[in-house]
SENULUM-131883 format. One record per residue (C-alpha): residue number from 1; residue in one letter; chain; x, y, z. Coordinates in nm, 2 decimals, padded with zeros to 4 digits. Last residue first. Example, Ala and Ser with C-alpha at 12.3 -4.5 7.8 and 13.67 -1.06 7.14 Angstrom:
2
- i:aa:ch:c1:c2:c3
- 2:S:A:01.37:-00.11:00.71
- 1:A:A:01.23:-00.45:00.78
This chain:
454
- i:aa:ch:c1:c2:c3
- 454:G:A:00.01:-02.31:01.16
- 453:Y:A:00.13:-02.42:00.81
- 452:A:A:-00.08:-02.74:00.81
- 451:S:A:-00.38:-02.52:00.90
- 450:L:A:-00.36:-02.37:00.55
- 449:G:A:-00.56:-02.64:00.39
- 448:A:A:-00.86:-02.45:00.28
- 447:G:A:-00.79:-02.09:00.17
- 446:N:A:-01.09:-02.05:-00.06
- 445:A:A:-01.01:-02.38:-00.24
- 444:A:A:-00.99:-02.21:-00.58
- 443:I:A:-00.79:-01.93:-00.41
- 442:L:A:-00.54:-02.17:-00.27
- 441:D:A:-00.50:-02.34:-00.61
- 440:R:A:-00.43:-02.01:-00.78
- 439:Y:A:-00.19:-01.91:-00.50
- 438:W:A:00.01:-02.23:-00.55
- 437:Y:A:00.02:-02.18:-00.93
- 436:A:A:00.15:-01.82:-00.87
- 435:S:A:00.39:-01.93:-00.61
- 434:D:A:00.56:-02.17:-00.85
- 433:K:A:00.64:-01.87:-01.06
- 432:W:A:00.44:-01.80:-01.38
- 431:L:A:00.65:-01.64:-01.65
- 430:R:A:00.60:-01.32:-01.84
- 429:K:A:00.82:-01.21:-02.13
- 428:Q:A:00.89:-00.84:-02.12
- 427:T:A:01.21:-00.91:-02.33
- 426:E:A:01.45:-00.69:-02.14
- 425:F:A:01.26:-00.67:-01.81
- 424:N:A:01.20:-01.04:-01.79
- 423:N:A:00.90:-01.06:-01.57
- 422:Y:A:00.83:-01.33:-01.31
- 421:I:A:00.46:-01.35:-01.20
- 420:L:A:00.38:-01.39:-00.84
- 419:G:A:00.59:-01.07:-00.80
- 418:Y:A:00.81:-00.94:-00.52
- 417:R:A:01.15:-00.93:-00.69
- 416:Y:A:01.43:-00.75:-00.53
- 415:K:A:01.72:-00.56:-00.69
- 414:T:A:01.49:-00.46:-00.98
- 413:G:A:01.49:-00.09:-00.88
- 412:D:A:01.54:-00.05:-00.50
- 411:S:A:01.44:00.32:-00.51
- 410:W:A:01.09:00.22:-00.63
- 409:E:A:01.06:-00.15:-00.67
- 408:V:A:01.07:-00.17:-01.05
- 407:G:A:00.82:-00.44:-01.10
- 406:D:A:00.78:-00.82:-01.07
- 405:I:A:00.41:-00.91:-01.12
- 404:F:A:00.11:-00.94:-00.90
- 403:S:A:00.28:-00.79:-00.60
- 402:W:A:00.23:-00.76:-00.32
- 401:H:A:-00.05:-01.00:-00.23
- 400:F:A:-00.39:-00.86:-00.16
- 399:Y:A:-00.60:-01.01:00.12
- 398:G:A:-00.96:-00.94:00.18
- 397:R:A:-01.26:-00.88:00.42
- 396:V:A:-01.11:-00.93:00.76
- 395:D:A:-01.36:-00.88:01.04
- 394:V:A:-01.16:-01.01:01.34
- 393:G:A:-01.36:-01.27:01.54
- 392:A:A:-01.08:-01.50:01.66
- 391:Q:A:-01.14:-01.73:01.36
- 390:I:A:-01.07:-01.44:01.13
- 389:A:A:-00.74:-01.37:01.32
- 388:R:A:-00.64:-01.74:01.28
- 387:E:A:-00.71:-01.72:00.91
- 386:L:A:-00.47:-01.42:00.90
- 385:Q:A:-00.22:-01.64:01.08
- 384:A:A:-00.26:-01.92:00.82
- 383:L:A:-00.23:-01.65:00.55
- 382:H:A:00.11:-01.55:00.69
- 381:K:A:00.24:-01.91:00.70
- 380:A:A:00.12:-01.99:00.35
- 379:L:A:00.24:-01.68:00.19
- 378:F:A:00.59:-01.70:00.34
- 377:D:A:00.62:-02.07:00.26
- 376:I:A:00.51:-02.01:-00.10
- 375:R:A:00.75:-01.71:-00.13
- 374:Q:A:01.04:-01.92:00.01
- 373:A:A:00.97:-02.20:-00.24
- 372:D:A:01.02:-01.97:-00.53
- 371:H:A:01.09:-02.23:-00.80
- 370:V:A:01.09:-02.01:-01.12
- 369:K:A:01.08:-02.23:-01.42
- 368:G:A:01.31:-02.27:-01.73
- 367:D:A:01.43:-02.61:-01.63
- 366:H:A:01.78:-02.49:-01.55
- 365:V:A:01.66:-02.21:-01.33
- 364:P:A:01.43:-01.91:-01.39
- 363:W:A:01.51:-01.63:-01.13
- 362:D:A:01.44:-01.55:-00.77
- 361:T:A:01.60:-01.27:-00.57
- 360:C:A:01.33:-01.25:-00.31
- 359:A:A:01.14:-00.96:-00.14
- 358:I:A:00.84:-01.10:00.03
- 357:G:A:00.47:-01.00:00.04
- 356:N:A:00.18:-00.83:00.21
- 355:E:A:-00.02:-00.54:00.08
- 354:T:A:-00.38:-00.43:00.10
- 353:I:A:-00.46:-00.65:00.39
- 352:V:A:-00.83:-00.54:00.43
- 351:I:A:-00.97:-00.49:00.77
- 350:P:A:-01.33:-00.40:00.87
- 349:L:A:-01.33:-00.09:01.10
- 348:K:A:-01.36:-00.09:01.47
- 347:Y:A:-01.05:00.14:01.51
- 346:Q:A:-00.86:-00.01:01.81
- 345:E:A:-01.00:-00.36:01.81
- 344:Y:A:-00.96:-00.40:01.43
- 343:F:A:-00.61:-00.25:01.44
- 342:F:A:-00.50:-00.49:01.72
- 341:K:A:-00.65:-00.80:01.56
- 340:A:A:-00.53:-00.74:01.20
- 339:G:A:-00.18:-00.66:01.32
- 338:W:A:-00.18:-00.95:01.58
- 337:Y:A:-00.27:-01.21:01.32
- 336:L:A:-00.10:-01.07:01.02
- 335:A:A:00.22:-01.00:01.22
- 334:S:A:00.21:-01.36:01.34
- 333:P:A:00.39:-01.44:01.01
- 332:M:A:00.71:-01.26:01.12
- 331:V:A:00.98:-01.28:00.85
- 330:A:A:01.23:-01.02:00.96
- 329:W:A:01.31:-00.77:00.69
- 328:G:A:01.66:-00.78:00.53
- 327:A:A:01.56:-00.70:00.18
- 326:A:A:01.63:-01.05:00.07
- 325:T:A:01.38:-01.16:00.34
- 324:V:A:01.49:-01.25:00.69
- 323:P:A:01.45:-01.57:00.89
- 322:T:A:01.51:-01.55:01.27
- 321:N:A:01.78:-01.79:01.35
- 320:L:A:02.02:-01.54:01.51
- 319:S:A:01.74:-01.44:01.74
- 318:N:A:01.54:-01.12:01.70
- 317:Q:A:01.60:-00.84:01.96
- 316:I:A:01.31:-00.79:02.19
- 315:L:A:01.15:-00.45:02.24
- 314:Q:A:01.05:-00.38:02.60
- 313:P:A:00.71:-00.25:02.71
- 312:R:A:00.72:-00.10:03.07
- 311:N:A:00.67:-00.29:03.40
- 310:D:A:01.02:-00.21:03.51
- 309:E:A:01.10:-00.58:03.47
- 308:G:A:01.00:-00.55:03.11
- 307:I:A:00.67:-00.64:02.94
- 306:R:A:00.73:-00.81:02.61
- 305:V:A:00.77:-00.69:02.25
- 304:R:A:00.86:-00.84:01.91
- 303:S:A:00.89:-00.63:01.59
- 302:A:A:00.69:-00.69:01.28
- 301:T:A:00.71:-00.75:00.91
- 300:Y:A:00.54:-00.69:00.57
- 299:I:A:00.20:-00.54:00.66
- 298:N:A:00.03:-00.29:00.43
- 297:L:A:-00.31:-00.23:00.60
- 296:G:A:-00.63:-00.11:00.44
- 295:L:A:-00.90:00.01:00.68
- 294:F:A:-01.26:-00.04:00.57
- 293:D:A:-01.58:00.15:00.50
- 292:L:A:-01.45:00.49:00.61
- 291:P:A:-01.66:00.78:00.74
- 290:Q:A:-01.47:01.11:00.70
- 289:Y:A:-01.25:01.29:00.95
- 288:I:A:-00.99:01.47:00.74
- 287:A:A:-01.24:01.75:00.64
- 286:E:A:-01.35:01.79:01.00
- 285:L:A:-00.99:01.82:01.11
- 284:E:A:-00.95:02.10:00.85
- 283:S:A:-01.26:02.28:00.97
- 282:P:A:-01.13:02.27:01.33
- 281:R:A:-00.82:02.47:01.21
- 280:V:A:-00.47:02.33:01.26
- 279:V:A:-00.19:02.59:01.27
- 278:P:A:00.12:02.39:01.20
- 277:M:A:00.28:02.20:01.48
- 276:M:A:00.64:02.26:01.56
- 275:S:A:00.63:02.36:01.93
- 274:E:A:00.36:02.11:02.00
- 273:F:A:00.53:01.80:01.85
- 272:L:A:00.56:01.60:02.17
- 271:R:A:00.24:01.72:02.31
- 270:A:A:00.05:01.67:01.99
- 269:G:A:00.20:01.32:01.96
- 268:D:A:00.08:01.22:02.31
- 267:M:A:-00.26:01.37:02.25
- 266:P:A:-00.33:01.19:01.92
- 265:Y:A:-00.45:01.43:01.65
- 264:R:A:-00.83:01.46:01.64
- 263:G:A:-01.11:01.39:01.38
- 262:T:A:-01.17:01.04:01.53
- 261:T:A:-01.11:00.79:01.25
- 260:M:A:-00.89:00.98:01.00
- 259:P:A:-00.73:01.21:01.26
- 258:E:A:-00.65:00.90:01.47
- 257:L:A:-00.52:00.70:01.18
- 256:W:A:-00.23:00.91:01.06
- 255:W:A:-00.06:01.02:01.38
- 254:V:A:-00.17:00.69:01.53
- 253:N:A:00.03:00.44:01.32
- 252:N:A:00.39:00.54:01.37
- 251:W:A:00.69:00.66:01.16
- 250:L:A:00.60:01.03:01.19
- 249:S:A:00.88:01.08:01.45
- 248:R:A:00.96:01.30:01.74
- 247:E:A:00.96:01.02:02.00
- 246:Q:A:00.71:00.84:02.22
- 245:I:A:00.40:00.81:02.01
- 244:R:A:00.14:00.55:02.10
- 243:F:A:-00.08:00.29:01.94
- 242:M:A:00.15:00.01:01.84
- 241:V:A:00.36:00.03:02.16
- 240:Q:A:00.06:00.00:02.38
- 239:R:A:-00.08:-00.31:02.19
- 238:A:A:00.26:-00.49:02.23
- 237:A:A:00.27:-00.42:02.60
- 236:E:A:-00.10:-00.54:02.64
- 235:V:A:-00.01:-00.87:02.47
- 234:D:A:00.29:-00.91:02.69
- 233:Q:A:00.08:-00.84:03.01
- 232:P:A:-00.19:-01.08:02.89
- 231:L:A:00.05:-01.37:02.85
- 230:D:A:00.03:-01.49:02.49
- 229:S:A:00.41:-01.46:02.45
- 228:E:A:00.67:-01.23:02.29
- 227:P:A:00.38:-01.00:02.19
- 226:V:A:00.38:-00.88:01.83
- 225:Y:A:00.44:-00.52:01.72
- 224:V:A:00.31:-00.40:01.39
- 223:I:A:00.36:-00.08:01.19
- 222:G:A:00.07:-00.12:00.94
- 221:M:A:00.18:00.10:00.66
- 220:V:A:-00.15:00.27:00.57
- 219:A:A:-00.41:00.21:00.30
- 218:A:A:-00.72:00.43:00.30
- 217:G:A:-01.08:00.33:00.26
- 216:V:A:-01.39:00.37:00.04
- 215:K:A:-01.66:00.12:-00.05
- 214:C:A:-01.90:00.18:-00.34
- 213:D:A:-02.27:00.17:-00.42
- 212:V:A:-02.27:00.28:-00.78
- 211:K:A:-02.27:00.62:-00.96
- 210:S:A:-01.98:00.75:-00.75
- 209:G:A:-01.95:01.13:-00.76
- 208:A:A:-02.04:01.26:-00.41
- 207:R:A:-01.90:00.96:-00.23
- 206:I:A:-01.58:00.97:-00.42
- 205:A:A:-01.54:01.35:-00.38
- 204:Q:A:-01.60:01.33:00.00
- 203:V:A:-01.34:01.05:00.04
- 202:A:A:-01.10:01.26:-00.17
- 201:R:A:-01.14:01.56:00.06
- 200:G:A:-01.05:01.34:00.36
- 199:H:A:-00.74:01.20:00.19
- 198:A:A:-00.63:01.54:00.08
- 197:Q:A:-00.67:01.67:00.43
- 196:L:A:-00.44:01.39:00.55
- 195:L:A:-00.19:01.48:00.29
- 194:E:A:-00.20:01.85:00.39
- 193:H:A:-00.14:01.75:00.76
- 192:A:A:00.15:01.52:00.67
- 191:V:A:00.32:01.77:00.45
- 190:I:A:00.28:02.03:00.72
- 189:L:A:00.43:01.79:00.98
- 188:A:A:00.72:01.74:00.74
- 187:Q:A:00.77:02.11:00.74
- 186:Q:A:00.82:02.12:01.12
- 185:F:A:01.04:01.81:01.11
- 184:P:A:01.30:01.98:00.89
- 183:L:A:01.28:01.88:00.52
- 182:R:A:01.53:01.65:00.35
- 181:E:A:01.36:01.60:00.02
- 180:G:A:01.41:01.32:-00.23
- 179:P:A:01.08:01.36:-00.42
- 178:A:A:01.08:01.07:-00.43
- 177:M:A:01.25:00.82:-00.20
- 176:S:A:01.57:00.82:00.00
- 175:G:A:01.55:01.19:00.10
- 174:L:A:01.53:01.11:00.47
- 173:Q:A:01.27:01.37:00.55
- 172:H:A:01.04:01.43:00.25
- 171:G:A:01.04:01.10:00.06
- 170:F:A:01.14:00.85:00.33
- 169:V:A:00.93:01.00:00.61
- 168:V:A:00.65:01.16:00.41
- 167:F:A:00.58:00.90:00.15
- 166:R:A:00.67:00.61:00.38
- 165:Q:A:00.42:00.72:00.65
- 164:P:A:00.15:00.80:00.39
- 163:D:A:00.13:00.44:00.29
- 162:N:A:-00.12:00.46:00.01
- 161:I:A:-00.39:00.73:-00.03
- 160:T:A:-00.76:00.73:-00.13
- 159:I:A:-00.84:00.37:-00.18
- 158:W:A:-01.16:00.30:-00.38
- 157:I:A:-01.37:-00.01:-00.42
- 156:R:A:-01.68:-00.03:-00.64
- 155:V:A:-01.54:00.08:-00.97
- 154:R:A:-01.79:00.06:-01.26
- 153:D:A:-02.00:00.38:-01.28
- 152:G:A:-01.73:00.57:-01.09
- 151:L:A:-01.47:00.53:-01.36
- 150:K:A:-01.48:00.86:-01.56
- 149:L:A:-01.66:01.09:-01.31
- 148:V:A:-01.47:00.92:-01.02
- 147:M:A:-01.14:01.00:-01.20
- 146:Q:A:-01.24:01.36:-01.25
- 145:S:A:-01.35:01.40:-00.88
- 144:V:A:-01.02:01.25:-00.77
- 143:Y:A:-00.82:01.50:-00.97
- 142:E:A:-01.02:01.79:-00.83
- 141:A:A:-00.99:01.65:-00.47
- 140:F:A:-00.61:01.62:-00.51
- 139:W:A:-00.57:01.98:-00.62
- 138:R:A:-00.79:02.10:-00.34
- 137:P:A:-00.59:01.90:-00.08
- 136:A:A:-00.27:02.04:-00.23
- 135:D:A:-00.37:02.41:-00.21
- 134:T:A:-00.22:02.44:00.15
- 133:S:A:00.11:02.38:-00.02
- 132:V:A:00.38:02.17:00.15
- 131:F:A:00.21:01.88:-00.04
- 130:G:A:00.36:01.99:-00.37
- 129:T:A:00.57:02.32:-00.35
- 128:K:A:00.44:02.45:-00.69
- 127:K:A:00.72:02.26:-00.85
- 126:Y:A:00.57:01.95:-00.69
- 125:L:A:00.25:02.03:-00.88
- 124:E:A:00.43:02.02:-01.21
- 123:N:A:00.61:01.70:-01.10
- 122:P:A:00.28:01.52:-01.08
- 121:L:A:00.27:01.33:-00.74
- 120:D:A:00.37:00.97:-00.77
- 119:W:A:00.34:00.84:-00.41
- 118:H:A:00.06:00.58:-00.46
- 117:F:A:-00.24:00.82:-00.48
- 116:L:A:-00.58:00.72:-00.62
- 115:T:A:-00.57:00.35:-00.54
- 114:V:A:-00.84:00.17:-00.74
- 113:V:A:-00.97:-00.18:-00.67
- 112:P:A:-01.09:-00.33:-00.99
- 111:D:A:-01.30:-00.65:-00.94
- 110:V:A:-01.18:-00.95:-01.15
- 109:G:A:-01.44:-01.14:-01.35
- 108:A:A:-01.24:-01.12:-01.67
- 107:E:A:-01.49:-00.88:-01.83
- 106:L:A:-01.46:-00.67:-01.52
- 105:L:A:-01.08:-00.66:-01.55
- 104:Q:A:-01.09:-00.57:-01.92
- 103:D:A:-01.34:-00.29:-01.85
- 102:V:A:-01.13:-00.15:-01.57
- 101:L:A:-00.81:-00.16:-01.79
- 100:K:A:-01.00:00.00:-02.08
- 99:D:A:-01.10:00.30:-01.87
- 98:Y:A:-00.76:00.31:-01.72
- 97:F:A:-00.59:00.34:-02.06
- 96:A:A:-00.86:00.58:-02.19
- 95:V:A:-00.79:00.83:-01.91
- 94:G:A:-00.42:00.84:-02.02
- 93:A:A:-00.51:00.87:-02.39
- 92:P:A:-00.76:01.15:-02.32
- 91:N:A:-00.51:01.36:-02.12
- 90:L:A:-00.73:01.57:-01.90
- 89:N:A:-00.69:01.95:-01.90
- 88:G:A:-00.66:02.14:-01.57
- 87:R:A:-00.45:02.03:-01.28
- 86:G:A:-00.16:01.79:-01.22
- 85:Q:A:00.00:01.92:-01.54
- 84:P:A:-00.02:01.59:-01.71
- 83:I:A:-00.37:01.51:-01.59
- 82:V:A:-00.44:01.14:-01.67
- 81:R:A:-00.08:01.02:-01.69
- 80:S:A:00.03:01.27:-01.42
- 79:W:A:-00.21:01.12:-01.16
- 78:S:A:-00.08:00.77:-01.23
- 77:I:A:-00.38:00.56:-01.12
- 76:S:A:-00.30:00.28:-00.87
- 75:F:A:-00.38:-00.09:-00.89
- 74:R:A:-00.55:-00.34:-00.68
- 73:Y:A:-00.68:-00.65:-00.86
- 72:A:A:-00.98:-00.84:-00.73
- 71:K:A:-01.12:-01.20:-00.72
- 70:L:A:-00.80:-01.34:-00.86
- 69:G:A:-00.86:-01.68:-01.02
- 68:M:A:-00.50:-01.73:-01.15
- 67:E:A:-00.63:-01.77:-01.50
- 66:K:A:-00.82:-01.44:-01.47
- 65:M:A:-00.52:-01.26:-01.34
- 64:M:A:-00.32:-01.41:-01.62
- 63:M:A:-00.57:-01.27:-01.87
- 62:V:A:-00.54:-00.93:-01.70
- 61:D:A:-00.16:-00.94:-01.76
- 60:E:A:-00.20:-01.02:-02.13
- 59:K:A:-00.45:-00.74:-02.17
- 58:Y:A:-00.23:-00.50:-01.97
- 57:L:A:00.07:-00.54:-02.21
- 56:H:A:00.10:-00.19:-02.34
- 55:Y:A:00.07:00.01:-02.02
- 54:H:A:00.20:-00.30:-01.83
- 53:D:A:00.54:-00.23:-01.98
- 52:A:A:00.70:-00.42:-01.68
- 51:A:A:00.93:-00.12:-01.61
- 50:V:A:00.97:00.09:-01.92
- 49:D:A:01.07:00.43:-01.79
- 48:G:A:01.04:00.30:-01.43
- 47:N:A:01.40:00.36:-01.33
- 46:H:A:01.72:00.17:-01.24
- 45:G:A:02.04:00.37:-01.17
- 44:S:A:02.21:00.07:-01.02
- 43:W:A:01.99:00.10:-00.71
- 42:T:A:01.81:00.44:-00.72
- 41:S:A:01.90:00.80:-00.64
- 40:G:A:02.27:00.78:-00.73
- 39:P:A:02.24:00.99:-01.05
- 38:K:A:01.90:01.17:-01.07
- 37:H:A:01.68:01.00:-01.33
- 36:A:A:01.48:00.81:-01.06
- 35:F:A:01.38:01.13:-00.89
- 34:M:A:01.23:01.30:-01.20
- 33:D:A:01.02:01.00:-01.30
- 32:W:A:00.93:00.95:-00.94
- 31:I:A:00.82:01.31:-00.90
- 30:S:A:00.58:01.26:-01.19
- 29:L:A:00.63:01.36:-01.55
- 28:G:A:00.33:01.42:-01.78
- 27:K:A:00.18:01.15:-02.00
- 26:G:A:00.08:01.27:-02.35
- 25:E:A:00.07:00.95:-02.54
- 24:D:A:00.39:00.80:-02.40
- 23:R:A:00.64:00.97:-02.17
- 22:Y:A:00.66:00.72:-01.89
- 21:A:A:00.55:00.43:-02.10
- 20:G:A:00.64:00.21:-01.80
- 19:E:A:00.33:00.07:-01.62
- 18:I:A:00.49:-00.16:-01.36
- 17:P:A:00.66:00.01:-01.07
- 16:Y:A:00.51:00.36:-01.13
- 15:A:A:00.15:00.26:-01.15
- 14:A:A:00.11:00.04:-00.84
- 13:S:A:00.05:-00.33:-00.79
- 12:S:A:-00.16:-00.55:-00.58
- 11:A:A:-00.30:-00.90:-00.57
- 10:G:A:-00.64:-01.04:-00.47
- 9:W:A:-00.84:-01.29:-00.28
- 8:I:A:-01.15:-01.11:-00.16
- 7:F:A:-01.34:-01.32:00.10
- 6:K:A:-01.70:-01.37:-00.01
- 5:D:A:-01.74:-01.72:00.13
- 4:P:A:-01.56:-01.62:00.45
- 3:F:A:-01.22:-01.78:00.52
- 2:G:A:-01.18:-02.08:00.75
- 1:M:A:-01.45:-02.18:01.00
């Protein structure tokens, strides 16, 4: 069976990690611009002021995408680049950049996949309390409407928000990502609720403004648990853990996906959070609950589960031989099989893997090339498991590797490299890694040959 004929082979990026040009041609500041300039906020003080300078080198980057055979490229729009104050007047130069990028991609035969919010809230809106404000969904919908007006005659795939769990938990509770807040749980729940409303209002704006038949989805962090064995009781244990809330935490799947797909908050979470919940009006839940065409999943790792002697799910500690990435995340290829399968069965939406990749510390060696064998192994084994999910009947529409090119990885700066393309951040010289050639050949074969990697 293999991969479907129209399977979307892609790669992802986001504005802040690669664009640079953080004050060029009228761009406003985002919360990431502000956060990264605070001493001690990022690894070695790295920031995205220049990053991979994609803003100026996008034509070269798109040419490499074409040569790689990518079917689609997922990127995000910097809200503060196109609307410096977050609301009001558009920045013509910022809009023109995305306009030209979309045209360049289409000319190269690469479909643009646009993420509207990948964590970089305009700082001017943050100063107005950001997503703690009940006005935030309206601000976001206004921005989205403008982008659809400008690009909606050509863009056919839209993603409203990216990884809300990380934005809220790491950005607003733990303070380790922008905007660096340490809010009490009660306020974090407000941020989550306003962000979910922003998602729903964005879906409405896209459908109202698109001039072409388009697909709309959201991308969430797929927090995956895999069964220790194929025994039905272990499988059910993993499924239970994935779709329940047992502690006062927003690091889960269902607090985000249940409102999006059913118009209700999950009962177990609502009971746990009851004393801290904001007032939730039926009209707000209706706004969140909008028909989606696909579910985007960012999956990097997983935890193992089995049924315990007390007949309850039990987390299993990884063995000493479990491989880990440079970032310390367990390498768990079956995350793509079980993740795609469980989410598809739970929400009945086509699945797109919007992010999957590995943190490495690769560099050009004596022959001037980047031999990233670990990335190739990671890709092959994960994609073999995704093929397994497709063969099991899961409707998987596409796969986007994170990332296309090395970027400034948020708080981690350039400590880790995720790209298929190596970037020298001092000279901005691009270099194909071995994995880029491997991925090119895999795309040309539409995924054939992965069975060897099991």
